[in-house]
N, C-alpha and C positions, 0 to 999 in steps of 0.2 A: 437583524444583527449583522454588522459588517464583518469582513474578514479581520480587520484590525481589532474590533471589539472582541471577537471570538478568540483571537490570539492572546489578547490581554487577559481575558477571563480564564484561559487554560494554561497560561504561563509559557506559551510558545512564542519564540521570536517571529516577527512578521517577515515573510519572504519578499525581498525586493526583486522586481523584474522590470527591466528597461526595454525589453523587446529585442535586444541585441545579444545579451549574454545569458548563460544558463541561470535559471532560478534555482538556487541551491538551498536546501533546508539546513538549518543550523545544526551543528554537532551536539549542542547542549541546549537545554531549556533556559529560561531566564534565571533559574535558581542554580544553574551550573550542573544539573544532572544530565547524564547521557541521554540523547534524544534520537539521533539518526546516525547510522554508520553506513557509508557507501563502501560496499565490499567490492563491487565490480562496476565498471563504467562501459556502456555500450554506445556505439556511434548512432548518429541520427538516422531515422527511417522516414520514408515518404508516406507510409501508411502503417497502421497497426500490424506488427509482424505476428499475425495470429498463429501460424503453424509453430513458430519458434516459441511463442508464449505458451502454447498448449504443451509442447514438449518439456518446458521448464516447470509448469504448474501441475500437470497431471500426476507426476510421481509424488507430489506433496498432498494435493487435494483429492485426487481420484476422479472418477467419471461422475461428477456432481451435477445434478440438474437443479433448476431453479425451484425453490420451495416457496409456496404461497403462504404457509403458516408453519408454526413450530411442529405440529403433528406430522407434516410431510417429511420432516428430516429424521424423525424417530427411526432408529434401527440402522441408519446409514453408518457404514464403517469406512473410515479413511485408511489409505495405505499404511499409515503409521500405526494403525490398530485402534485409534481413538474412535469410540462409538458414541453417536449422538443419542 
């Protein structure tokens, strides 16, 4: 299945990218429902800013390890209090 086919199937506008300008997701799906909201914009990075990403993600997701199957995640409690 191509990206265009997947977008058509799910009702999401195709993202155009020309290699020069940012590829921006549409604010609404093809039915006009809200889809994406850009709350903050960050500058370009030459590499994945791992430490910055960890500082932003850890408070939300916690110290989460990779789980190989559903039973591995049982009992994990996220900082929000959500329990798997």
